[in-house]
Residue frames as qw, qx, qy, qz and C-alpha x, y, z in Angstrom:
[[0.132, 0.696, -0.445, 0.548, -38.03, 18.29, 37.91],
 [0.672, -0.524, 0.340, -0.398, -39.30, 16.58, 41.18],
 [0.985, -0.034, 0.170, 0.022, -37.79, 13.30, 39.83],
 [0.644, 0.619, -0.245, 0.377, -34.33, 14.63, 38.91],
 [0.273, 0.524, -0.499, 0.634, -31.25, 14.66, 41.19],
 [0.103, 0.018, -0.757, 0.645, -31.61, 15.15, 44.89],
 [0.505, -0.031, 0.082, -0.859, -35.28, 16.09, 44.50],
 [0.685, 0.035, -0.647, -0.332, -36.06, 12.55, 43.59],
 [0.446, -0.054, -0.811, 0.376, -35.19, 11.32, 47.10],
 [0.230, -0.155, 0.338, -0.899, -37.57, 13.76, 48.83],
 [0.048, 0.354, 0.912, -0.202, -40.65, 12.49, 50.55],
 [0.257, 0.108, -0.119, -0.953, -43.63, 13.98, 48.77],
 [0.500, 0.372, 0.701, -0.347, -47.30, 13.32, 48.26],
 [0.065, 0.097, -0.648, -0.753, -48.65, 12.76, 44.73],
 [0.650, 0.042, -0.086, -0.754, -52.01, 12.36, 43.21],
 [0.499, -0.061, 0.844, -0.186, -53.76, 9.14, 43.89],
 [0.585, 0.283, -0.445, -0.616, -54.77, 7.12, 40.80],
 [0.901, -0.088, 0.245, -0.346, -56.29, 3.70, 40.46],
 [0.621, -0.274, 0.681, 0.275, -53.23, 2.26, 38.64],
 [0.041, -0.230, 0.698, 0.677, -53.25, 0.98, 35.14],
 [0.085, 0.444, 0.888, 0.080, -56.92, 0.05, 35.09],
 [0.181, -0.273, -0.173, -0.929, -59.73, 2.31, 33.95],
 [0.492, -0.510, -0.705, -0.024, -61.81, 1.99, 37.09],
 [0.328, -0.878, -0.079, -0.340, -62.95, 4.17, 40.05],
 [0.233, 0.526, -0.612, 0.543, -60.33, 5.11, 42.66],
 [0.629, -0.362, 0.373, -0.579, -62.78, 3.99, 45.35],
 [0.046, 0.258, -0.964, -0.030, -61.90, 0.35, 46.12],
 [0.407, 0.248, 0.752, -0.455, -65.56, -0.32, 46.92],
 [0.601, 0.620, 0.072, -0.500, -66.65, 0.55, 43.42],
 [0.657, -0.042, 0.663, 0.356, -65.98, -1.80, 40.50],
 [0.357, 0.504, 0.591, 0.519, -67.64, 0.10, 37.69],
 [0.024, -0.088, -0.037, 0.995, -68.40, 3.74, 36.81],
 [0.390, -0.384, -0.537, -0.641, -72.11, 3.54, 37.42],
 [0.201, -0.083, 0.621, -0.753, -74.37, 4.30, 40.27],
 [0.235, -0.377, -0.866, -0.230, -77.42, 2.05, 40.82],
 [0.139, -0.161, 0.242, -0.947, -79.50, 4.96, 41.97],
 [0.674, -0.282, -0.334, -0.596, -82.75, 2.90, 41.99],
 [0.752, -0.213, -0.594, 0.191, -81.26, 0.70, 44.74],
 [0.203, 0.275, -0.431, 0.835, -80.40, 3.66, 47.03],
 [0.154, -0.502, -0.749, 0.405, -82.41, 4.17, 50.21],
 [0.058, 0.822, 0.460, 0.331, -85.14, 6.83, 49.92],
 [0.427, -0.843, -0.082, 0.316, -83.48, 8.87, 52.71],
 [0.516, -0.334, 0.358, 0.703, -80.25, 9.20, 50.78],
 [0.318, 0.537, 0.546, 0.559, -82.13, 10.29, 47.65],
 [0.134, -0.939, -0.278, -0.149, -83.58, 13.32, 49.51],
 [0.529, -0.709, 0.130, 0.448, -80.25, 13.95, 51.26],
 [0.583, 0.063, 0.447, 0.675, -78.62, 14.12, 47.78],
 [0.184, 0.837, 0.416, 0.303, -80.92, 17.00, 46.86],
 [0.355, -0.874, -0.004, 0.330, -78.85, 19.29, 49.09],
 [0.404, -0.426, 0.477, 0.654, -75.62, 19.07, 47.18],
 [0.399, 0.419, 0.687, 0.439, -77.70, 18.77, 44.05],
 [0.037, 0.951, 0.307, 0.019, -78.98, 22.27, 44.76],
 [0.374, -0.794, 0.196, 0.438, -75.61, 23.68, 45.74],
 [0.554, -0.108, 0.569, 0.598, -73.75, 22.49, 42.61],
 [0.327, 0.689, 0.487, 0.425, -76.07, 24.30, 40.05],
 [0.216, -0.962, -0.122, 0.118, -75.80, 27.43, 42.28],
 [0.531, -0.577, 0.370, 0.498, -72.03, 27.23, 42.16],
 [0.511, 0.163, 0.605, 0.588, -71.79, 26.51, 38.39],
 [0.174, 0.842, 0.442, 0.258, -74.35, 29.20, 37.51],
 [0.335, -0.907, 0.031, 0.254, -72.45, 31.69, 39.68],
 [0.576, -0.329, 0.477, 0.577, -69.15, 30.79, 38.10],
 [0.433, 0.428, 0.607, 0.511, -70.60, 31.10, 34.60],
 [0.029, 0.939, 0.329, 0.101, -72.21, 34.48, 35.25],
 [0.372, -0.855, 0.142, 0.334, -69.25, 36.07, 36.95],
 [0.554, -0.194, 0.545, 0.599, -66.71, 34.85, 34.40],
 [0.358, 0.599, 0.551, 0.457, -68.93, 36.09, 31.56],
 [0.103, -0.975, -0.186, 0.058, -69.31, 39.53, 33.25],
 [0.511, -0.636, 0.312, 0.487, -65.57, 39.80, 33.74],
 [0.508, 0.052, 0.615, 0.600, -64.82, 38.93, 30.13],
 [0.219, 0.659, 0.573, 0.435, -67.63, 41.00, 28.60],
 [0.174, -0.951, -0.244, 0.079, -67.56, 44.13, 30.79],
 [0.500, -0.597, 0.260, 0.570, -63.89, 44.76, 30.58],
 [0.490, 0.833, -0.121, -0.226, -62.81, 46.91, 27.58],
 [0.291, -0.622, 0.697, 0.205, -59.51, 45.11, 27.89],
 [0.496, 0.014, 0.856, 0.142, -60.77, 41.97, 26.15],
 [0.318, 0.298, -0.358, -0.826, -63.27, 43.53, 23.75],
 [0.025, -0.165, -0.972, -0.163, -65.43, 40.50, 23.77],
 [0.449, -0.135, -0.127, -0.874, -69.21, 40.68, 23.23],
 [0.366, -0.177, -0.913, 0.036, -70.21, 37.62, 25.24],
 [0.483, -0.583, -0.162, -0.632, -73.54, 38.15, 27.07],
 [0.453, -0.538, 0.476, -0.529, -74.20, 37.37, 30.63],
 [0.532, -0.142, 0.825, -0.127, -74.92, 33.69, 30.04],
 [0.388, 0.227, -0.666, -0.596, -75.36, 31.46, 27.13],
 [0.820, -0.099, 0.202, -0.526, -78.50, 29.27, 27.49],
 [0.910, 0.255, -0.322, -0.054, -76.88, 26.39, 25.55],
 [0.297, 0.496, -0.676, 0.457, -73.76, 26.58, 27.78],
 [0.462, -0.280, 0.546, -0.640, -75.99, 26.07, 30.83],
 [0.921, 0.109, -0.030, -0.372, -77.83, 23.15, 29.11],
 [0.725, 0.383, -0.545, 0.173, -74.54, 21.40, 28.19],
 [0.052, 0.432, -0.695, 0.573, -73.18, 22.00, 31.74],
 [0.682, -0.175, 0.393, -0.592, -76.38, 20.49, 33.25],
 [0.927, 0.223, -0.220, -0.207, -76.20, 17.47, 30.99],
 [0.568, 0.432, -0.615, 0.335, -72.57, 16.78, 31.85],
 [0.245, -0.382, 0.607, -0.653, -73.24, 17.27, 35.55],
 [0.857, -0.040, 0.182, -0.481, -76.17, 14.80, 35.40],
 [0.859, 0.333, -0.388, 0.000, -73.96, 12.34, 33.53],
 [0.251, 0.468, -0.683, 0.501, -71.22, 12.67, 36.14],
 [0.565, -0.283, 0.453, -0.628, -73.80, 11.91, 38.84],
 [0.952, 0.101, -0.028, -0.287, -74.85, 8.69, 37.13],
 [0.760, 0.397, -0.457, 0.238, -71.23, 7.66, 36.59],
 [0.751, -0.620, -0.155, 0.169, -70.37, 8.48, 40.21],
 [0.616, 0.092, -0.021, 0.782, -67.57, 10.96, 39.40],
 [0.134, -0.634, -0.266, 0.714, -67.27, 14.58, 40.60],
 [0.426, 0.837, 0.315, 0.138, -68.71, 17.19, 38.17],
 [0.545, -0.227, 0.136, 0.796, -66.11, 19.40, 36.66],
 [0.228, 0.904, 0.307, 0.191, -66.44, 23.05, 35.69],
 [0.564, -0.351, -0.015, 0.747, -63.64, 25.51, 35.29],
 [0.263, 0.825, 0.333, 0.373, -64.50, 29.13, 34.67],
 [0.176, -0.948, 0.122, -0.237, -62.98, 31.24, 37.42],
 [0.124, 0.792, -0.100, -0.589, -60.35, 32.42, 36.76],
 [0.584, -0.032, 0.683, 0.438, -59.77, 30.22, 33.83],
 [0.411, 0.763, 0.478, 0.142, -62.05, 32.14, 31.49],
 [0.017, 0.981, -0.120, -0.152, -60.24, 35.49, 31.98],
 [0.485, -0.533, 0.599, 0.349, -56.91, 33.69, 31.66],
 [0.601, 0.308, 0.663, 0.325, -58.02, 32.10, 28.41],
 [0.322, 0.904, 0.274, 0.065, -59.11, 35.43, 27.04],
 [0.255, -0.882, 0.304, 0.255, -55.83, 37.02, 28.16],
 [0.575, -0.269, 0.665, 0.394, -53.79, 34.38, 26.40],
 [0.533, 0.486, 0.623, 0.302, -55.73, 35.04, 23.18],
 [0.057, 0.928, 0.113, -0.350, -55.02, 38.72, 23.05],
 [0.687, 0.213, 0.301, 0.626, -53.14, 40.23, 20.14],
 [0.116, -0.705, -0.059, 0.698, -51.80, 43.70, 19.61],
 [0.481, 0.443, 0.541, 0.528, -52.33, 45.63, 16.37],
 [0.073, -0.240, 0.028, 0.968, -52.95, 48.98, 14.85],
 [0.244, 0.661, 0.709, -0.007, -56.32, 50.51, 13.86],
 [0.227, 0.151, 0.263, 0.926, -56.81, 53.34, 11.44],
 [0.028, 0.724, 0.579, -0.373, -59.27, 56.19, 12.38],
 [0.284, 0.569, 0.357, 0.684, -60.44, 58.84, 9.96],
 [0.247, -0.680, -0.350, 0.595, -60.04, 62.29, 11.61],
 [0.314, 0.829, 0.282, 0.366, -60.57, 65.82, 10.28],
 [0.526, -0.492, -0.067, 0.691, -57.74, 68.32, 10.77],
 [0.026, 0.524, -0.116, -0.844, -58.34, 71.93, 9.49],
 [0.650, 0.505, 0.019, -0.567, -60.90, 70.63, 7.08],
 [0.486, 0.480, -0.698, -0.217, -58.63, 67.91, 5.75],
 [0.942, -0.230, 0.054, -0.239, -59.34, 64.21, 6.38],
 [0.208, 0.589, -0.769, 0.133, -56.41, 62.23, 7.68],
 [0.896, -0.183, -0.393, -0.093, -56.03, 58.63, 8.91],
 [0.198, -0.655, 0.601, -0.412, -54.56, 58.31, 12.43],
 [0.756, 0.046, -0.653, 0.009, -53.26, 54.95, 13.57],
 [0.414, -0.606, 0.456, -0.504, -53.52, 53.88, 17.17],
 [0.200, 0.218, -0.946, 0.130, -52.57, 50.74, 19.08],
 [0.757, -0.196, 0.040, -0.622, -55.39, 48.44, 19.86],
 [0.076, -0.244, 0.956, -0.144, -55.65, 44.93, 21.41],
 [0.747, -0.011, -0.233, -0.623, -58.20, 42.30, 20.45],
 [0.492, -0.214, 0.808, -0.243, -59.05, 38.94, 21.87],
 [0.509, 0.268, -0.629, -0.523, -59.40, 36.26, 19.21],
 [0.696, -0.165, 0.557, -0.422, -61.78, 33.67, 20.60],
 [0.571, 0.282, -0.699, -0.325, -61.51, 30.12, 19.43],
 [0.885, -0.288, 0.098, -0.352, -62.52, 26.65, 20.61],
 [0.790, 0.345, -0.494, 0.115, -59.35, 24.72, 19.86],
 [0.111, 0.465, -0.677, 0.560, -57.54, 25.29, 23.13],
 [0.626, -0.203, 0.414, -0.629, -60.57, 24.25, 25.17],
 [0.928, 0.189, -0.177, -0.268, -61.04, 21.19, 22.94],
 [0.614, 0.433, -0.591, 0.292, -57.41, 20.18, 23.30],
 [0.196, -0.403, 0.629, -0.635, -57.52, 20.69, 27.09],
 [0.815, -0.092, 0.261, -0.509, -60.55, 18.41, 27.34],
 [0.886, 0.320, -0.326, -0.082, -58.93, 15.88, 25.07],
 [0.327, 0.499, -0.680, 0.426, -55.74, 15.84, 27.12],
 [0.486, -0.303, 0.548, -0.610, -57.79, 15.24, 30.29],
 [0.925, 0.117, 0.013, -0.361, -59.51, 12.27, 28.66],
 [0.707, 0.456, -0.518, 0.153, -56.12, 10.84, 27.54],
 [0.214, 0.451, -0.692, 0.521, -54.42, 11.12, 30.93],
 [0.621, -0.238, 0.465, -0.585, -57.28, 9.57, 32.92],
 [0.950, 0.210, -0.039, -0.226, -57.09, 6.46, 30.71],
 [0.725, -0.398, 0.489, 0.276, -54.48, 3.70, 30.82],
 [0.782, -0.225, -0.324, 0.483, -51.57, 3.55, 30.24],
 [0.228, 0.547, -0.103, 0.799, -51.15, 7.38, 30.53],
 [0.597, -0.717, -0.265, -0.242, -52.94, 7.16, 33.92],
 [0.800, -0.259, -0.187, 0.508, -49.47, 6.70, 35.50],
 [0.376, 0.458, 0.030, 0.805, -48.50, 10.23, 34.50],
 [0.361, -0.734, -0.054, -0.573, -50.74, 12.09, 36.95],
 [0.860, -0.469, -0.173, 0.108, -49.49, 9.68, 39.66],
 [0.689, 0.074, -0.104, 0.713, -46.04, 11.36, 39.19],
 [0.035, 0.680, 0.118, 0.723, -47.43, 14.79, 39.76],
 [0.296, -0.164, -0.643, 0.687, -46.69, 16.16, 43.30],
 [0.112, -0.786, -0.608, -0.003, -49.67, 17.82, 44.97],
 [0.300, -0.612, -0.042, 0.730, -47.50, 20.85, 45.62],
 [0.189, 0.041, 0.549, 0.813, -47.49, 21.55, 41.85],
 [0.114, -0.630, -0.668, -0.380, -51.28, 21.77, 41.82],
 [0.326, -0.779, -0.340, 0.413, -51.10, 24.10, 44.81],
 [0.297, -0.369, 0.243, 0.847, -48.75, 26.34, 42.91],
 [0.078, 0.354, 0.706, 0.609, -51.16, 26.19, 39.95],
 [0.209, -0.785, -0.581, -0.058, -54.07, 27.46, 42.05],
 [0.382, -0.643, -0.084, 0.658, -51.77, 30.16, 43.50],
 [0.237, -0.095, 0.445, 0.858, -50.87, 31.35, 40.04],
 [0.060, -0.548, -0.696, -0.459, -54.54, 31.40, 38.95],
 [0.314, -0.796, -0.466, 0.225, -55.51, 33.29, 41.96],
 [0.360, -0.515, 0.086, 0.773, -52.76, 35.81, 41.54],
 [0.151, 0.134, 0.570, 0.796, -53.71, 36.44, 37.90],
 [0.166, -0.696, -0.645, -0.270, -57.32, 36.96, 38.87],
 [0.396, -0.759, -0.310, 0.413, -56.43, 39.24, 41.75],
 [0.432, -0.198, 0.211, 0.854, -54.03, 41.33, 39.72],
 [0.012, -0.308, -0.498, -0.811, -56.88, 42.73, 37.61],
 [0.356, -0.673, -0.648, -0.023, -59.23, 43.12, 40.48],
 [0.016, 0.728, -0.074, 0.681, -59.60, 46.75, 41.77],
 [0.714, -0.685, -0.111, -0.094, -59.94, 45.45, 45.32],
 [0.825, -0.039, -0.108, 0.553, -56.20, 44.98, 45.26],
 [0.266, 0.461, -0.005, 0.847, -55.59, 48.68, 44.48],
 [0.422, -0.712, -0.111, -0.549, -58.22, 49.71, 47.02],
 [0.849, -0.444, -0.191, 0.213, -56.39, 47.61, 49.62],
 [0.597, 0.114, -0.055, 0.792, -53.19, 49.57, 48.86],
 [0.060, -0.648, -0.128, -0.748, -55.21, 52.73, 49.20],
 [0.685, -0.676, -0.252, -0.102, -55.90, 51.77, 52.80],
 [0.782, -0.333, -0.039, 0.526, -52.13, 51.89, 53.40],
 [0.421, 0.350, 0.161, 0.821, -51.62, 55.19, 51.55],
 [0.114, -0.405, -0.348, 0.838, -51.85, 58.67, 52.99],
 [0.330, 0.777, 0.495, -0.205, -54.81, 60.74, 51.97],
 [0.053, 0.809, -0.226, -0.540, -52.45, 63.35, 50.33],
 [0.067, -0.407, 0.786, 0.461, -51.11, 60.74, 47.89],
 [0.477, 0.329, 0.810, -0.090, -54.38, 59.08, 46.94],
 [0.151, 0.208, 0.567, 0.783, -55.68, 59.70, 43.44],
 [0.294, 0.128, 0.202, -0.925, -58.48, 62.23, 43.19],
 [0.248, 0.396, 0.880, -0.084, -62.06, 60.95, 43.13],
 [0.009, 0.495, 0.522, 0.694, -64.96, 62.29, 41.06],
 [0.164, -0.285, 0.236, -0.914, -66.98, 65.09, 42.59],
 [0.724, -0.302, -0.338, -0.520, -69.88, 62.72, 43.25],
 [0.812, -0.210, -0.495, 0.228, -67.91, 60.52, 45.65],
 [0.303, -0.887, 0.100, -0.332, -67.56, 62.25, 48.97],
 [0.249, -0.708, 0.632, -0.194, -64.07, 61.20, 50.11],
 [0.479, 0.308, -0.821, -0.035, -62.34, 57.87, 50.66],
 [0.358, -0.254, 0.683, -0.585, -63.98, 57.03, 53.90],
 [0.832, 0.185, 0.214, -0.477, -66.89, 55.11, 52.34],
 [0.702, 0.511, -0.489, -0.087, -64.53, 53.47, 49.76],
 [0.117, 0.439, -0.816, 0.357, -62.22, 52.25, 52.61],
 [0.568, -0.105, 0.601, -0.552, -65.14, 50.86, 54.70],
 [0.866, 0.332, -0.050, -0.371, -66.54, 49.01, 51.65],
 [0.547, 0.525, -0.647, 0.077, -63.05, 47.49, 51.02],
 [0.144, -0.346, 0.805, -0.460, -62.65, 46.39, 54.62],
 [0.760, 0.070, 0.383, -0.521, -66.09, 44.70, 54.55],
 [0.805, 0.456, -0.310, -0.221, -65.11, 42.90, 51.32],
 [0.318, 0.496, -0.766, 0.257, -61.90, 41.63, 52.82],
 [0.387, -0.219, 0.715, -0.540, -63.61, 40.43, 56.02],
 [0.843, 0.213, 0.167, -0.464, -66.31, 38.65, 54.08],
 [0.679, 0.521, -0.515, -0.051, -63.61, 36.97, 51.92],
 [0.051, 0.415, -0.817, 0.398, -61.72, 35.85, 55.06],
 [0.612, -0.066, 0.545, -0.569, -64.91, 34.40, 56.55],
 [0.869, 0.354, -0.061, -0.341, -65.85, 32.49, 53.43],
 [0.495, 0.521, -0.685, 0.122, -62.22, 31.15, 53.14],
 [0.219, -0.314, 0.786, -0.485, -62.35, 29.96, 56.77],
 [0.781, 0.100, 0.338, -0.516, -65.71, 28.21, 56.09],
 [0.771, 0.472, -0.374, -0.209, -64.12, 26.32, 53.18],
 [0.258, 0.454, -0.805, 0.283, -61.71, 24.73, 55.64],
 [0.444, -0.113, 0.681, -0.571, -64.51, 23.32, 57.75],
 [0.273, 0.243, 0.929, 0.053, -67.16, 20.58, 57.20],
 [0.342, 0.737, 0.415, -0.410, -69.49, 23.33, 55.99],
 [0.180, -0.413, 0.482, 0.752, -67.27, 24.01, 52.95],
 [0.216, 0.312, 0.804, 0.459, -69.83, 22.59, 50.34],
 [0.024, 0.811, 0.570, -0.126, -72.25, 25.31, 51.39],
 [0.298, -0.446, 0.075, 0.841, -69.94, 28.27, 50.47],
 [0.100, 0.259, 0.587, 0.760, -71.66, 28.89, 47.07],
 [0.226, -0.734, -0.621, -0.157, -74.96, 29.53, 48.87],
 [0.392, -0.675, -0.212, 0.588, -73.19, 32.09, 51.16],
 [0.229, -0.154, 0.358, 0.892, -71.90, 33.94, 48.08],
 [0.056, -0.492, -0.680, -0.541, -75.36, 33.96, 46.45],
 [0.307, -0.759, -0.525, 0.234, -76.82, 35.44, 49.70],
 [0.349, -0.415, 0.019, 0.840, -74.47, 38.41, 49.22],
 [0.129, 0.309, 0.564, 0.755, -76.36, 39.42, 46.13],
 [0.245, -0.778, -0.488, -0.310, -79.65, 40.52, 47.82],
 [0.530, -0.636, -0.203, 0.523, -77.50, 42.01, 50.57],
 [0.340, -0.103, 0.281, 0.892, -75.77, 44.19, 47.98],
 [0.040, -0.460, -0.557, -0.690, -79.14, 45.19, 46.47],
 [0.433, -0.709, -0.477, -0.288, -81.17, 45.75, 49.58],
 [0.661, -0.649, -0.222, 0.305, -78.78, 46.39, 52.50],
 [0.596, -0.154, 0.081, 0.784, -75.61, 48.06, 51.28],
 [0.134, 0.563, 0.331, 0.745, -77.48, 50.94, 49.70],
 [0.460, -0.826, -0.272, -0.182, -78.62, 51.90, 53.11],
 [0.722, -0.537, 0.026, 0.437, -75.00, 51.95, 54.43],
 [0.407, -0.250, 0.321, 0.818, -73.19, 53.64, 51.54],
 [0.352, 0.627, 0.043, -0.693, -74.15, 56.33, 49.15],
 [0.817, 0.477, 0.322, -0.027, -75.06, 55.34, 45.58],
 [0.360, 0.867, -0.344, 0.003, -72.05, 57.36, 44.25],
 [0.290, -0.587, 0.754, -0.056, -69.64, 55.22, 46.37],
 [0.757, 0.077, 0.644, -0.084, -71.32, 51.99, 45.29],
 [0.693, 0.714, 0.071, -0.076, -71.22, 53.04, 41.70],
 [0.145, 0.830, -0.538, -0.006, -67.49, 53.80, 42.02],
 [0.374, -0.445, 0.809, -0.087, -66.53, 50.44, 43.64],
 [0.679, 0.220, 0.687, -0.134, -68.82, 48.23, 41.50],
 [0.516, 0.722, -0.079, -0.454, -68.72, 49.80, 38.06],
 [0.039, 0.556, -0.782, -0.279, -65.63, 47.85, 36.92],
 [0.169, -0.042, 0.985, 0.017, -67.52, 44.52, 37.17],
 [0.460, 0.521, 0.571, -0.438, -70.98, 45.55, 35.77],
 [0.370, 0.333, 0.651, 0.573, -72.24, 45.49, 32.23],
 [0.049, 0.420, 0.281, 0.861, -72.84, 49.18, 31.33],
 [0.394, -0.576, -0.030, -0.715, -74.08, 50.27, 34.66],
 [0.130, 0.058, -0.847, 0.512, -74.79, 49.34, 38.29],
 [0.173, -0.586, -0.789, 0.071, -78.00, 48.81, 40.28],
 [0.108, -0.610, -0.260, 0.741, -77.74, 52.44, 41.27],
 [0.060, 0.165, -0.467, -0.867, -77.90, 53.44, 37.58],
 [0.166, -0.379, -0.847, -0.332, -81.16, 51.48, 37.19],
 [0.200, -0.661, -0.567, 0.448, -82.62, 53.38, 40.17],
 [0.084, -0.439, 0.097, 0.889, -81.52, 56.64, 38.56],
 [0.086, -0.097, -0.713, -0.689, -83.31, 55.65, 35.33],
 [0.235, -0.565, -0.788, -0.074, -86.56, 54.91, 37.15],
 [0.229, -0.633, -0.398, 0.623, -86.22, 58.10, 39.08],
 [0.353, 0.900, 0.223, -0.124, -86.11, 60.11, 35.83],
 [0.081, -0.793, 0.482, 0.363, -82.39, 60.35, 34.96],
 [0.888, 0.442, -0.127, -0.026, -80.39, 58.75, 32.22],
 [0.617, -0.604, 0.456, 0.217, -77.06, 56.97, 32.50],
 [0.556, 0.673, -0.431, -0.228, -74.46, 56.65, 29.85],
 [0.900, 0.160, -0.403, 0.056, -72.19, 53.61, 29.22],
 [0.376, 0.385, -0.572, 0.619, -69.61, 54.85, 31.75],
 [0.442, -0.473, -0.688, 0.328, -72.21, 54.98, 34.55],
 [0.117, -0.053, -0.138, 0.982, -72.37, 58.80, 34.54],
 [0.114, 0.664, 0.699, -0.240, -75.78, 60.14, 35.54],
 [0.083, -0.022, 0.251, 0.964, -77.20, 62.83, 33.17],
 [0.423, 0.351, 0.381, -0.743, -80.55, 64.54, 32.97],
 [0.421, 0.362, 0.799, 0.230, -83.15, 63.08, 30.60],
 [0.075, 0.031, -0.278, -0.957, -84.58, 65.16, 27.83],
 [0.542, 0.237, 0.400, -0.700, -88.32, 65.71, 27.74],
 [0.757, 0.395, -0.188, -0.486, -90.12, 63.08, 25.73],
 [0.264, 0.416, -0.870, 0.009, -87.53, 60.34, 26.22],
 [0.883, -0.206, -0.020, -0.421, -89.11, 56.94, 26.90],
 [0.363, -0.513, 0.775, -0.057, -87.44, 54.11, 28.74]]
């Protein structure tokens, strides 16, 4: 569309490609290979800084996307928190990209939930129930996510094709604004299923019209304060990504993990933390683990219930 009619005459920026040759876009590089043994020793140690940040970012993306896809009943997937072989493959491809002098690529957030969403199918499931002593089959609507590898394989294959001549000219025709719209769409899809969006609307809603909370959560004040802190932290991290310190933002996100475990439980009650975090946790929250150690038992929904005598963790 940007090349049809009056749109074709607009001044727009497009992706920069190296032309029709399969070579690096950097004019100072002639081949895809880094002679790392010729680098100064100081630069080798300096490269360890981004070398540490990249695994942190990739591991974080992998863990969070796995938790989102596995913890949500919507997708019905049984993917664990992290596949060891996935991490091994990701490490090998990242190391190969470093030797070839190209940026490492990893797409999990929010591509993984979007991929699971696109693979969902609706159907009916029969359940045997007993009514007045008579067994009957009741059908209910269910949705399943049929995981497969073909779409990911075709995606990777298309990338390989369009970075090679003569198809290299096709990305050169792509306006950068199209990529911006793509990221906006992915962000909107990820945010639309995130409870922080609803809790933000709760901030703008009168108390009389807010949905009722469980008896354990003592009002919306703690929930609202937690939501405000989340929004402020997100804004700060976003601002950092616009500065020269942008490569360090994965480290800042990782630092939030010990803050959540050690600091936030001093500022909010465990019932409030369980309420705001249960959606993104696999069968429980850190507060549930503390309840277990304290002598209570927690069901799959995160509800605390007394333990029976003789039960062993």
